[in-house]
ZAMARGU-4260 file (C-alpha; in steps of 0.2 Angstrom, whole numbers, plus 5000, padded with zeros to 4 digits):
<rodrens>
0) 4840/4616/5281 | 4842/4633/5286 | 4830/4644/5273 | 4832/4664/5267 | 4819/4677/5272
5) 4824/4687/5256 | 4815/4687/5238 | 4824/4685/5220 | 4817/4696/5204 | 4815/4681/5189
10) 4830/4683/5176 | 4822/4693/5161 | 4807/4700/5168 | 4812/4715/5178 | 4804/4718/5194
15) 4796/4700/5196 | 4797/4695/5213 | 4798/4678/5218 | 4804/4670/5235 | 4821/4666/5239
20) 4819/4648/5243 | 4808/4646/5227 | 4821/4654/5217 | 4836/4642/5226 | 4823/4627/5219
25) 4815/4624/5240 | 4797/4626/5241 | 4793/4637/5257 | 4777/4644/5258 | 4774/4662/5267
30) 4789/4669/5264 | 4792/4691/5266 | 4791/4700/5247 | 4804/4712/5245 | 4804/4724/5230
35) 4817/4721/5215 | 4823/4739/5210 | 4828/4745/5194 | 4848/4748/5194 | 4852/4767/5193
40) 4858/4775/5178 | 4876/4776/5189 | 4877/4758/5193 | 4875/4754/5175 | 4890/4764/5171
45) 4898/4755/5184 | 4895/4738/5177 | 4894/4740/5157 | 4914/4744/5154 | 4909/4757/5144
50) 4920/4773/5147 | 4922/4782/5133 | 4907/4785/5120 | 4904/4796/5104 | 4890/4804/5097
55) 4886/4808/5079 | 4874/4823/5077 | 4868/4834/5063 | 4866/4850/5072 | 4870/4852/5090
60) 4861/4863/5104 | 4870/4878/5099 | 4866/4880/5081 | 4852/4893/5076 | 4838/4880/5071
65) 4841/4867/5087 | 4825/4859/5091 | 4821/4844/5099 | 4832/4829/5093 | 4849/4842/5098
70) 4838/4845/5116 | 4835/4826/5118 | 4852/4823/5112 | 4862/4836/5124 | 4849/4829/5140
75) 4854/4813/5137 | 4875/4815/5133 | 4874/4826/5150 | 4866/4814/5159 | 4879/4800/5153
80) 4893/4813/5158 | 4889/4816/5175 | 4887/4798/5178 | 4905/4796/5174 | 4905/4793/5154
85) 4919/4803/5146 | 4905/4807/5133 | 4910/4817/5115 | 4899/4823/5101 | 4902/4827/5084
90) 4894/4838/5071 | 4891/4852/5060 | 4897/4870/5060 | 4886/4881/5071 | 4888/4898/5066
95) 4894/4909/5077 | 4904/4895/5089 | 4918/4887/5091 | 4924/4872/5082 | 4928/4865/5099
100) 4917/4865/5116 | 4910/4858/5131 | 4895/4859/5137 | 4885/4852/5152 | 4900/4838/5154
105) 4902/4831/5138 | 4915/4838/5122 | 4906/4846/5106 | 4919/4845/5090 | 4910/4856/5077
110) 4918/4851/5057 | 4912/4852/5042 | 4896/4863/5032 | 4878/4853/5035 | 4880/4842/5021
115) 4897/4838/5021 | 4898/4832/5038 | 4891/4815/5035 | 4905/4810/5024 | 4918/4818/5034
120) 4914/4812/5050 | 4913/4794/5042 | 4930/4797/5035 | 4937/4802/5052 | 4928/4787/5059
125) 4934/4773/5050 | 4951/4784/5051 | 4949/4778/5068 | 4952/4797/5073 | 4949/4802/5090
130) 4946/4784/5094 | 4945/4771/5103 | 4927/4771/5107 | 4919/4760/5120 | 4902/4763/5112
135) 4895/4775/5098 | 4878/4781/5096 | 4871/4787/5079 | 4860/4801/5079 | 4851/4797/5061
140) 4840/4814/5053 | 4835/4807/5040 | 4853/4808/5034 | 4864/4792/5039 | 4881/4794/5045
145) 4881/4775/5040 | 4890/4768/5055 | 4886/4750/5050 | 4901/4751/5037 | 4913/4759/5047
150) 4910/4758/5066 | 4917/4739/5074 | 4913/4745/5092 | 4895/4744/5099 | 4881/4754/5093
155) 4863/4760/5095 | 4854/4774/5083 | 4843/4789/5089 | 4831/4787/5076 | 4815/4799/5080
160) 4804/4798/5066 | 4804/4794/5046 | 4806/4810/5035 | 4795/4804/5022 | 4789/4818/5013
165) 4799/4832/5024 | 4812/4829/5010 | 4802/4837/4997 | 4796/4851/5009 | 4815/4857/5013
170) 4825/4854/4997 | 4824/4855/4978 | 4819/4840/4967 | 4835/4832/4965 | 4842/4833/4982
175) 4824/4828/4989 | 4824/4813/4977 | 4843/4808/4985 | 4836/4810/5004 | 4823/4801/5002
180) 4834/4787/4990 | 4845/4785/5004 | 4832/4786/5019 | 4821/4771/5011 | 4832/4762/4999
185) 4851/4763/5003 | 4850/4764/5022 | 4840/4750/5027 | 4850/4734/5021 | 4864/4742/5031
190) 4854/4745/5049 | 4844/4727/5050 | 4856/4724/5063 | 4859/4739/5073 | 4851/4745/5087
195) 4837/4757/5086 | 4829/4769/5099 | 4815/4780/5093 | 4803/4787/5105 | 4787/4781/5102
200) 4773/4771/5098 | 4768/4777/5082 | 4784/4781/5075 | 4793/4764/5078 | 4776/4756/5067
205) 4783/4769/5054 | 4799/4764/5055 | 4793/4744/5054 | 4783/4748/5041 | 4792/4764/5026
210) 4807/4758/5032 | 4808/4739/5034 | 4818/4738/5048 | 4815/4721/5060 | 4804/4725/5073
215) 4813/4715/5086 | 4828/4728/5085 | 4816/4745/5090 | 4815/4749/5105 | 4803/4765/5111
220) 4810/4774/5125 | 4800/4794/5125 | 4808/4808/5131 | 4809/4818/5146 | 4803/4834/5154
225) 4811/4846/5163 | 4809/4846/5181 | 4807/4866/5179 | 4792/4863/5168 | 4777/4864/5182
230) 4762/4875/5185 | 4767/4892/5193 | 4758/4911/5192 | 4742/4912/5182 | 4734/4913/5164
235) 4732/4924/5155 | 4716/4936/5157 | 4713/4934/5138 | 4714/4919/5127 | 4731/4915/5122
240) 4736/4903/5109 | 4755/4895/5110 | 4765/4888/5098 | 4784/4885/5097 | 4794/4878/5080
245) 4809/4881/5071 | 4798/4892/5057 | 4804/4880/5043 | 4789/4870/5031 | 4788/4851/5040
250) 4779/4863/5053 | 4765/4872/5042 | 4764/4887/5050 | 4755/4892/5038 | 4740/4883/5040
255) 4742/4883/5060 | 4741/4906/5055 | 4725/4902/5045 | 4717/4892/5057 | 4721/4905/5071
260) 4713/4918/5061 | 4697/4906/5057 | 4700/4903/5081 | 4700/4923/5082 | 4681/4925/5073
265) 4675/4917/5088 | 4683/4923/5101 | 4687/4940/5096 | 4700/4943/5111 | 4711/4928/5106
270) 4730/4932/5107 | 4742/4920/5097 | 4763/4919/5101 | 4773/4909/5086 | 4789/4906/5096
275) 4802/4901/5085 | 4816/4907/5071 | 4818/4899/5053 | 4819/4902/5035 | 4800/4905/5036
280) 4800/4920/5044 | 4799/4932/5031 | 4782/4922/5020 | 4775/4921/5038 | 4775/4939/5044
285) 4769/4942/5023 | 4755/4933/5028 | 4751/4939/5046 | 4751/4956/5038 | 4737/4950/5025
290) 4727/4945/5038 | 4727/4960/5049 | 4733/4949/5062 | 4748/4961/5067 | 4741/4966/5082
295) 4734/4951/5090 | 4746/4937/5082 | 4767/4939/5086 | 4784/4929/5082 | 4794/4934/5095
300) 4809/4922/5088 | 4818/4912/5099 | 4812/4917/5120 | 4826/4909/5133 | 4820/4895/5145
305) 4814/4907/5155 | 4805/4916/5144 | 4797/4897/5137 | 4792/4893/5151 | 4780/4910/5158
310) 4773/4907/5140 | 4769/4888/5143 | 4759/4894/5161 | 4752/4910/5154 | 4746/4899/5137
315) 4726/4892/5137 | 4733/4879/5124 | 4746/4875/5115 | 4744/4872/5097 | 4753/4863/5082
320) 4751/4858/5063 | 4765/4850/5063 | 4766/4835/5051 | 4781/4825/5054 | 4788/4822/5073
325) 4796/4811/5082 | 4788/4816/5096 | 4782/4833/5100 | 4792/4839/5116 | 4783/4857/5117
330) 4769/4847/5121 | 4773/4837/5135 | 4782/4853/5143 | 4768/4862/5141 | 4757/4848/5148
335) 4768/4848/5163 | 4761/4866/5165 | 4746/4863/5165 | 4743/4869/5146 | 4732/4856/5136
340) 4736/4853/5117 | 4728/4855/5102 | 4740/4846/5089 | 4739/4837/5072 | 4734/4821/5072
345) 4752/4812/5067 | 4763/4800/5072 | 4774/4807/5088 | 4760/4818/5090 | 4749/4803/5095
350) 4760/4800/5111 | 4764/4815/5115 | 4747/4819/5120 | 4733/4805/5126 | 4718/4812/5116
355) 4702/4816/5124 | 4711/4817/5139 | 4728/4829/5137 | 4723/4839/5122 | 4712/4834/5106
360) 4722/4826/5090 | 4714/4832/5075 | 4716/4835/5055 | 4724/4849/5050 | 4706/4857/5044
365) 4697/4854/5061 | 4714/4866/5068 | 4701/4882/5070 | 4686/4870/5076 | 4695/4861/5088
370) 4704/4878/5096 | 4687/4886/5097 | 4679/4869/5110 | 4695/4872/5121 | 4696/4891/5121
375) 4676/4893/5124 | 4673/4876/5136 | 4680/4880/5151 | 4673/4865/5160 | 4682/4856/5142
380) 4696/4865/5146 | 4699/4858/5167 | 4698/4843/5162 | 4712/4843/5150 | 4722/4852/5159
385) 4720/4840/5174 | 4723/4827/5161 | 4739/4836/5154 | 4748/4836/5168 | 4743/4816/5173
390) 4749/4813/5156 | 4766/4824/5159 | 4769/4817/5177 | 4776/4800/5169 | 4792/4807/5158
395) 4807/4811/5166 | 4824/4813/5158 | 4832/4803/5172 | 4822/4787/5164 | 4827/4794/5149
400) 4844/4792/5150 | 4844/4778/5160 | 4835/4766/5146 | 4845/4773/5133 | 4864/4769/5142
405) 4853/4751/5146 | 4853/4748/5127 | 4869/4752/5124 | 4878/4742/5137 | 4866/4727/5130
410) 4874/4731/5114 | 4891/4729/5124 | 4884/4713/5131 | 4882/4706/5117 | 4897/4713/5107
415) 4907/4704/5119 | 4902/4686/5114 | 4885/4685/5115 | 4889/4675/5130 | 4880/4680/5146
420) 4889/4679/5163 | 4884/4677/5179 | 4874/4694/5185 | 4879/4700/5168 | 4871/4713/5158
425) 4860/4704/5150 | 4850/4699/5166 | 4853/4716/5173 | 4845/4726/5160 | 4832/4712/5153
430) 4821/4716/5136 | 4818/4735/5131 | 4803/4739/5120
</rodrens>
């Protein structure tokens, strides 16, 4: 009987290799093996039947307060659009920008203000405006859009982290209680059957523990890093500490400023730059003046991509005092430039930083001491630099976009009566965790 010299992958086991003869029920020893590759994003799009996908987001990348969540959404939407998907994004008004726009191949519709965007989007979706869609992505950023109630197409939700105490940091008590109730009490029962995608294992654990969502429905897909982030040029001749983020309470820049002032007592030539904009700027400027730090601690506001890249490359260390993060993209962006980090030991950071290898994770009170250690120990800094580069090399936006689309395609397959077809999506994608 004729036999084949090819190999087959075991269904549901990714790239596990089995000789083709064995897969067909024949026992034939000493057959060569051929590696089974992952499908490309374009191949997933072609086979999925998902041609129109709608995304719901609180803000888009043009919003003055845009951050990591908006960057993540943009990178995913742009990659899907390039692969042939008609992607649209519904979001709130962005000051100074038109109601409709096209960015990186996908369309953006901005309607309603910061709070009314949620009920208006839900009502619009329930009435079928803009649809029908083959798939829906809800970005659950604290306040949900309640898509399980009104959206009947295949869905996934991006939930980067639990907001927890953030409600009390940014809202007055009555509104904070409303936010906490929505996030912790009202929304979770409605999302128990929704596929949730989060950025880190630590955030996944918090979602399970704090919101009570089923572990089997929560997949971890880390964010990527733009290919432009790589080492180039020389470090600052003086110790330079960099922090990047929106100037809002959850980032705890007030704690960071205190830590920087204490660290400079050990390293009198140290300089520091905090990149970002936000409503906490006046308070931080006053704090810096009171400390007599205006000469060495700068707040340049938002900088363009090239300016940020230069700062990543020149800095000796990146730091963050944040209280809540789904990941900490600035940490891995800096790491890709060979800059290690000193950051607070919180969910999200524990995945973005390989503690002791690519940076140091500490309690807020220990930030000054840890910064002083890294700035003053060349051998430690060199070791962390090498670890940062190695850790960052594992994250790409291409992989993030492919895996997020695979998750939505799996939900589309389940939507079609959950019946796997020969060579269908369930076999093609395998489980995501």
